[in-house]
Backbone as a chain_set.jsonl record, in Angstrom:
{"seq": "MDRLPSVTAKEAIKAFEKAGFEVVRTKGSHHQMTKPNHLYCLTVPYHGHKALKKGTLRSLIRAAGLTVEEFVALLKD", "coords": {"N": [[75.848, 91.78, 109.757], [77.121, 94.848, 108.624], [75.936, 97.316, 106.35], [77.574, 98.001, 103.338], [78.779, 100.998, 101.874], [78.536, 102.35, 98.519], [81.534, 102.569, 96.949], [84.205, 104.161, 95.283], [87.377, 103.222, 93.818], [89.267, 105.212, 94.24], [88.263, 106.591, 96.486], [88.361, 104.507, 98.346], [91.114, 104.034, 98.497], [92.0, 106.44, 99.634], [90.792, 106.209, 102.164], [92.074, 103.911, 103.176], [94.652, 104.928, 103.269], [94.394, 106.76, 105.328], [94.221, 104.96, 107.354], [96.787, 104.167, 107.635], [98.046, 102.836, 105.571], [100.037, 102.778, 102.552], [100.448, 103.617, 99.111], [102.476, 101.599, 97.261], [103.094, 100.578, 94.846], [102.081, 100.72, 91.479], [100.568, 98.929, 89.075], [99.487, 98.564, 85.955], [96.069, 98.505, 86.122], [95.83, 98.332, 88.867], [96.419, 99.099, 92.261], [98.89, 98.665, 94.67], [99.058, 98.38, 98.127], [100.741, 98.873, 101.192], [101.489, 98.436, 104.697], [103.547, 99.255, 107.394], [104.738, 96.545, 109.361], [102.489, 94.978, 108.913], [100.662, 92.143, 107.951], [99.477, 91.633, 105.414], [99.411, 92.609, 101.935], [97.567, 94.994, 100.278], [95.676, 94.862, 97.335], [94.257, 96.984, 95.271], [91.801, 97.222, 92.891], [91.741, 99.52, 90.278], [89.635, 101.153, 88.399], [88.862, 103.589, 86.897], [86.025, 105.599, 87.418], [84.355, 103.686, 88.405], [82.45, 101.868, 90.789], [83.719, 99.855, 93.449], [83.279, 96.332, 93.647], [81.071, 94.791, 95.99], [81.915, 92.434, 97.356], [84.658, 92.42, 96.839], [85.457, 94.805, 98.076], [84.734, 94.263, 100.75], [86.49, 92.156, 101.258], [88.966, 93.474, 101.042], [88.754, 95.241, 103.207], [88.663, 93.442, 105.331], [91.201, 92.226, 105.023], [92.769, 94.387, 105.632], [92.477, 94.53, 108.297], [90.412, 95.867, 109.468], [87.126, 96.846, 110.632], [83.84, 97.029, 109.165], [82.504, 99.25, 110.159], [84.636, 100.841, 111.106], [85.923, 101.36, 108.684], [83.944, 102.82, 107.294], [83.844, 105.038, 108.941], [86.381, 106.097, 108.422], [86.017, 106.869, 105.808], [84.342, 109.039, 106.116], [85.845, 110.915, 107.459]], "CA": [[76.795, 92.524, 108.967], [76.701, 96.19, 108.273], [75.807, 97.594, 104.935], [78.693, 98.73, 102.757], [78.401, 102.029, 100.913], [79.14, 102.233, 97.203], [82.785, 103.301, 97.064], [85.131, 104.022, 94.157], [88.731, 102.841, 94.233], [89.937, 106.418, 94.726], [87.783, 106.826, 97.858], [88.863, 103.426, 99.189], [92.546, 104.249, 98.7], [92.124, 107.527, 100.607], [90.424, 105.691, 103.482], [93.15, 103.03, 103.632], [95.797, 105.776, 103.607], [94.117, 107.295, 106.672], [94.442, 103.853, 108.296], [98.22, 103.915, 107.738], [98.578, 102.164, 104.389], [100.529, 103.669, 101.515], [100.573, 103.001, 97.791], [103.892, 101.341, 96.994], [103.283, 100.148, 93.472], [100.938, 100.757, 90.589], [100.837, 98.114, 87.897], [98.266, 98.51, 85.172], [94.898, 99.118, 86.746], [95.77, 97.924, 90.266], [97.33, 99.777, 93.188], [99.262, 97.823, 95.803], [99.253, 99.18, 99.33], [101.302, 98.162, 102.342], [101.557, 99.14, 105.976], [104.63, 98.646, 108.169], [104.394, 95.509, 110.337], [101.185, 94.404, 108.599], [100.859, 90.873, 107.279], [98.974, 91.566, 104.045], [99.501, 93.684, 100.959], [96.253, 95.192, 99.669], [95.687, 95.154, 95.911], [92.99, 97.656, 95.006], [91.567, 97.416, 91.46], [91.447, 100.92, 89.992], [89.024, 101.199, 87.074], [88.179, 104.86, 86.684], [85.026, 106.025, 88.398], [83.466, 102.574, 88.729], [82.426, 101.47, 92.193], [84.26, 98.527, 93.73], [82.262, 95.336, 93.959], [80.902, 94.653, 97.441], [82.75, 91.347, 97.864], [86.052, 92.868, 96.765], [85.648, 95.816, 99.118], [84.678, 93.588, 102.051], [87.726, 91.395, 101.376], [90.034, 94.435, 101.309], [88.578, 95.74, 104.574], [89.056, 92.342, 106.216], [92.653, 92.06, 104.915], [93.386, 95.54, 106.286], [92.301, 94.397, 109.739], [89.412, 96.841, 109.889], [85.72, 96.455, 110.566], [83.093, 97.873, 108.233], [82.229, 100.511, 110.854], [85.869, 101.622, 111.097], [86.15, 101.804, 107.315], [82.966, 103.871, 106.988], [84.288, 106.224, 109.685], [87.517, 106.66, 107.702], [85.478, 107.518, 104.608], [83.687, 110.293, 106.494], [86.846, 111.877, 107.983]], "C": [[76.231, 93.887, 108.634], [76.709, 96.371, 106.768], [76.995, 98.424, 104.449], [78.18, 99.819, 101.813], [79.049, 101.738, 99.553], [80.36, 103.152, 97.178], [83.612, 103.078, 95.803], [86.511, 103.648, 94.707], [89.475, 104.04, 94.818], [89.547, 106.717, 96.175], [88.321, 105.761, 98.808], [90.341, 103.625, 99.49], [92.772, 105.359, 99.716], [91.819, 107.043, 102.02], [91.522, 104.78, 104.024], [94.411, 103.828, 103.972], [95.619, 106.403, 104.987], [94.355, 106.237, 107.743], [95.918, 103.478, 108.391], [98.84, 103.188, 106.557], [99.097, 103.202, 103.409], [100.664, 102.91, 100.205], [102.058, 102.844, 97.498], [104.147, 100.955, 95.546], [101.968, 100.277, 92.714], [101.315, 99.967, 89.35], [99.54, 97.963, 87.131], [97.142, 99.218, 85.88], [94.737, 98.686, 88.199], [96.812, 98.697, 91.072], [97.613, 98.825, 94.344], [99.619, 98.717, 96.973], [99.811, 98.311, 100.442], [101.284, 99.076, 103.554], [102.682, 98.476, 106.754], [104.085, 97.68, 109.229], [102.993, 94.944, 110.136], [101.405, 93.186, 107.71], [100.516, 90.909, 105.794], [99.288, 92.816, 103.231], [98.121, 93.8, 100.317], [96.425, 95.523, 98.193], [94.306, 95.685, 95.549], [92.829, 97.824, 93.495], [91.083, 98.841, 91.195], [90.941, 101.021, 88.557], [88.2, 102.47, 86.918], [87.218, 105.203, 87.803], [84.026, 104.925, 88.719], [83.554, 102.257, 90.219], [83.031, 100.072, 92.335], [83.114, 97.568, 94.02], [82.254, 95.101, 95.46], [81.81, 93.572, 98.027], [84.22, 91.715, 97.876], [86.345, 93.854, 97.88], [85.657, 95.172, 100.499], [85.959, 92.789, 102.3], [88.908, 92.315, 101.684], [89.96, 94.966, 102.739], [89.042, 94.687, 105.574], [90.579, 92.165, 106.212], [93.394, 93.212, 105.589], [93.267, 95.472, 107.801], [91.305, 95.398, 110.297], [88.032, 96.197, 109.932], [85.03, 97.389, 109.574], [82.812, 99.236, 108.869], [83.456, 101.42, 110.851], [86.153, 102.182, 109.705], [85.214, 102.941, 106.94], [83.352, 105.161, 107.717], [85.473, 106.897, 108.987], [87.065, 107.358, 106.422], [84.932, 108.896, 104.932], [84.678, 111.347, 106.997], [87.401, 112.764, 106.914]], "O": [[75.035, 94.054, 108.397], [77.401, 95.667, 106.032], [77.369, 99.418, 105.07], [77.251, 99.584, 101.04], [80.002, 100.964, 99.466], [80.237, 104.363, 97.362], [83.715, 101.956, 95.309], [86.766, 103.75, 95.907], [90.228, 103.897, 95.781], [90.402, 107.056, 96.993], [88.695, 106.067, 99.94], [90.776, 103.408, 100.621], [93.646, 105.238, 100.575], [92.507, 107.42, 102.969], [91.868, 104.864, 105.203], [95.16, 103.442, 104.87], [96.588, 106.559, 105.729], [94.652, 106.561, 108.893], [96.274, 102.57, 109.143], [100.047, 102.947, 106.548], [98.666, 104.355, 103.422], [100.956, 101.714, 100.192], [102.807, 103.82, 97.485], [105.283, 101.001, 95.076], [100.894, 99.982, 93.237], [102.276, 100.304, 88.658], [98.604, 97.312, 87.597], [97.248, 100.401, 86.203], [93.62, 98.674, 88.715], [97.935, 98.916, 90.618], [96.693, 98.25, 94.927], [100.375, 99.679, 96.837], [99.406, 97.161, 100.613], [101.096, 100.289, 103.458], [102.768, 97.248, 106.775], [103.096, 97.971, 109.902], [102.373, 94.478, 111.092], [102.25, 93.211, 106.815], [101.202, 90.274, 104.992], [99.412, 93.918, 103.764], [97.567, 92.8, 99.859], [97.237, 96.378, 97.841], [93.323, 94.945, 95.522], [93.643, 98.504, 92.871], [90.129, 99.306, 91.817], [91.728, 100.979, 87.612], [86.974, 102.414, 86.82], [87.555, 105.11, 88.984], [82.953, 105.207, 89.252], [84.619, 102.371, 90.825], [82.876, 99.221, 91.46], [82.093, 97.965, 94.581], [83.287, 95.196, 96.122], [82.41, 93.775, 99.082], [84.948, 91.367, 98.806], [87.37, 93.749, 98.553], [86.503, 95.504, 101.329], [86.458, 92.75, 103.425], [89.761, 91.97, 102.502], [90.985, 95.122, 103.403], [89.731, 95.002, 106.545], [91.183, 91.976, 107.267], [94.516, 93.038, 106.064], [93.884, 96.265, 108.512], [91.359, 95.736, 111.479], [87.804, 95.14, 109.343], [85.585, 98.42, 109.195], [82.877, 100.261, 108.191], [83.34, 102.623, 110.622], [86.571, 103.331, 109.563], [85.643, 103.922, 106.333], [83.202, 106.253, 107.168], [85.562, 108.125, 108.961], [87.678, 108.34, 106.004], [85.041, 109.818, 104.124], [84.38, 112.541, 106.963], [88.245, 113.615, 107.195]]}, "num_chains": 1, "name": "protein.A"}
């Protein structure tokens, strides 16, 4: 497994938007993102400038159908 960088929710949302997801709903401190013809809805916890927990981030990447390498590349773009 590749090492995940420390990422805030804001950075993760930007990366998922580059992958084709869009924020469709914000409820409290969570943003829900969908992508046309994609099976899962991503729920990204948004808690200010705190970094996402590694397990949560890895789960979101997996649900988005991405690999860690692809996600890191989207962060750098």
